[in-house]
N, C-alpha and C positions, 0 to 999 in steps of 0.2 A: 129503421133497422137496416143494416147493410145486407144486401142479398149475397149469399154465398152457397154454392152447391156443396153437396156432400161428396167427398172424394175418397175412394177406396182403391188400393192396389188389387189388381186382378191378374192372375196368371193362369195359363192353360198350356197343354202340351200338344205338339204336332210332330210326328215322326221322330221322336226322341229329343226334340228341342223344347226348351221351356221358354215360352213367350210371356213377357211381363208388361203390363200397362196400367193405366188408370181408368177407373170407371167413375164418371161424374154423373150425378143424378140430382133432381130437384130436392129441396129440403122439406118436401111434404110427402105424405104416404103415397105409395104406388098402388098397383103396378103401373109403370110408365112405358110409353112407347120408347123404343131405343134405336140408336144408330151405331153401327160399327164402321170406323174409318178405315179405308184401304189406302195406304201410302203409295206414293209414286216411286220413281226409280231411285237407285242408289241407297245408301244407308238412310234410315229414317227412324225417328224417335217418337215418343208419345207426346212431346210438347207441341201442341197445335195452337198456341197463343190463346186468344179469347174465344175460340170456337166452342169448346165444351161449356164455357160459362154462358154464352149466348143460347146454346141449345137447352141447357138446364133451365134458364129463365123462361124459355118457351115451353117447358114441360117435358123435355126429352132427356133420357139417360143416354150416355155415349161412352164408347170404349175406344181409346187410342192406345196402341201398344208399340213397344220397340221392335223393329224388324229384326230378324235373326242376325246376330253378330253386332247389334247396336244396343247401347244402353245396358240393361240388365238381362237381355235375351241371349240365349245361347245359339249355336249354329252360325251360319253366315249366308246372307242373301245372295251372294254370287254363285252359290251352289244350287240355286233354285231355277226352275223353269216357271213360266206363267201358270202352268197347270199346278205346280207345287204351291205357288202363291195363292191360287184359288182354293186349293184344298186347305191351306192354312187359314184362309178367311172363313171357310165353312166351320173350322174348329173354333174360331173366335166367336162366330154367331152362336154355336152350340153352348159355349161358356156363358155368354150373355143371357141366352134363353133360360139357362138353368137357375137363374136368380129369381127369388120370390118377388123382388121389387121391380121386375121387368115383365111386361106383357109379351109373352112368347109369340103371340100371333101378330104383333106389330113391331117388327124389327126391320130396319132398312140398312142399306149400304151407301156410304158416300165415298166414291173413289176419285182420287185426284191424279191427273196426268196418266202415267202408266197404270195407276190404280184403277182407272176407268176400264181398261182391258180386263184386269183381274176381276172387277166387279161384274162385268158381263158374264165371265166364265163361272163365277161362284153363285150367281143369282139363282139359277135353276136348281142345282144340287142342294143348296142351303135352304131353299124355300122361303127366302126373304119376301117381305111384302112390298118392297119398293126399292128402286135403285136411283141414286143421283150420281152423275159424273160431272166433274169440274175440269175442263180442259182435257177430257178423256177422248183420245182420237177415235174416229170412226173408220180410219184406214189402217192398213197393216204397219208393222214396226219398220220395215225397210223403207216404205214410202214416207213415213213420218220422220225418220231420222235423216233421210236425204233432204226433205223439206227444211228440217231444222238447221242443218249445216248450211244450206244454200241461203238461208235468211239470217241466221244468227251471226255468222261470221261477217258478212257485209255490214250488219248493224253495229258491229264492234270495230269497224274500220279495216277489215281484211279484204284483200282483192280477189279477183276471179281465179287467179292461179292458186291462191291459198285454198279457196273452196274446192277446186278440182283435186288438189292433193289430199285434202281432208276426206273427201268422198272416196278417193282411191284407197286410202288407208282403211277406211271403214269397210269397204267392200272386200278388200284383201283379208281383213281379219275374219269376216264371216266365211268366206270361201275356203280359206286354208284350214281353219279349225274344223269346219263342217266336213272337210275332206279327210280329217283324221290327224292333222298336225298338232303338235304341242303348242298351246297358247303362249307358253314362255318363249318358245323359239320364234313365234310370230312377233311377239313384243320386242325381242332382242333385234330382230331384223329391221324393225322400224325405228331403232335407236337414233338414226340421223335426224329424225323429225321430233324427237322428244323435247328439244329445246325451242321448237318453233312457238311463236306467240299464240297461235291458234290451237296448239296441241291440247291444252287443258280443257278445251271445249268438246273434244271427242268423248264419246260414251265409253270407249275402251282404252283406258290409259294404263292399266296394269294387266298382267296375265289373267288374274281372277276376273276382272271386268270383261276382258276379251272373251273368256270362256262363257260368261253369262250371255253376252251379246250373240255368240254363235249358237247357243241353245235356244234363243228366243227370236232371232232375227227374221225367221220365216213366218212368224205368226200373222194370221189374217183374222180379223174379228167378225167377219160376215156371218159365219155359222152360229157363233155365240149370240150375236145380236138377233138373228132370226129366230132363235129358240127362246128368247125372253117372253115370259107371259105376265110378269108383274109390271106395274106402272114404272115409267122411266122418265127422268128429267135430265137433259144433257145441256150443260151451260158452257159457254165459250166467251173469250174476250176477242173482239174484232181485230185487235192489234197483236195477237199472239204470233210470235216468230218461231215457235217450236212445233205447233200443230197446224196442219192445213185446215182451217176452220170451215171454209166453204165445202171442201170435199168431204169433211167429216159430217157436217150437217146433212149433206145430200145422202151419204151412205146410211146414216142412222135413220133418217126419215123413210128411206126406201126399205130398209130391213125391218123397222119397227114403226109402222104407220101411226100407232097410237102414242108414240113418244112425244113429249113436249121438249122442244129445243128453244134455247134462248141465247142470243149473242149480244153482249153488252158493248156498246160503242166506246172507243178510246181506252179499252182495258186490255192488259196483256195476259200472259199465260197464268199468272197468279190472280187474275181478276182485279188487279189494282190499276189505278190511273197513273199517269206520269208523276202526279203529286205524291204518290204513295198511298193515297186513300183507296179503300175498297170501292169498287164500282157501286154507285148509288142504286139501291134496290136489290142488290145481290143477296144479302142476308134475308131480307123480307121474302124474296122469291122462294128460297130454299125452305124456310120455316113454314110459310103458308102452304107451299105445295106438299110438304111432308104431312102437315096436319090433314089435308084433304086425302092424300094417298093412303094414310094409315087410319083414317076414320073408321 
């Protein structure tokens, strides 16, 4: 018999927005331990590939939903702060806990990339039983973005002057909008650079994105990390050019001494090898750790 999880559409509301996603669960009676996915930066949808299938086969229910302004969800992610995203995550956890087929005491978060910061913030208020972050930085947003640009641009063939200009534009976006200037005006003033080959790699490419960056650019995760009381697993790829892995591991271990950190060799930001395959042992680590943390 072919294994197939049961899939149901699940929606919930948060500050006037309707968020819509899919709840996958095992095809046997519950209540099941559950996972709520916290998406990374940019627009994000509920399609997470084979992740929900793998978790259902391991006995977990999971919710992945369209971020505001993506898919079937209303609102728009560029109007949010990280605190807004954390509050939204709390609403998602509440919606999952309300189901009779979910064990409300055994709900965890899995945050990817920017979703790691959000998971740190949401863990305490939501009262989740565990947190997993995948390429979730342990450093602040400004430090992470500077690291990303200084590594990602050279990796794609751009030179030192390109990196300097990209960093200058990123800093200018944050400083000018934080000082009260219109993001549209900042975007227009940077028009001479819009056709540069590296410009698509900036986080702020539209007035809306620049506005989001300015609202979140000063965030530092140290306080949220230090306040974590539930078990935490932080996973990284050693070849990540977007997140400073060594600095992140050092910061997480200092703030959360009980956290488990794992760095997979030869893996990038998405925990895949150059061949495209997922890092060996990655799936098994998450599933095994969640079973122990939610026991």
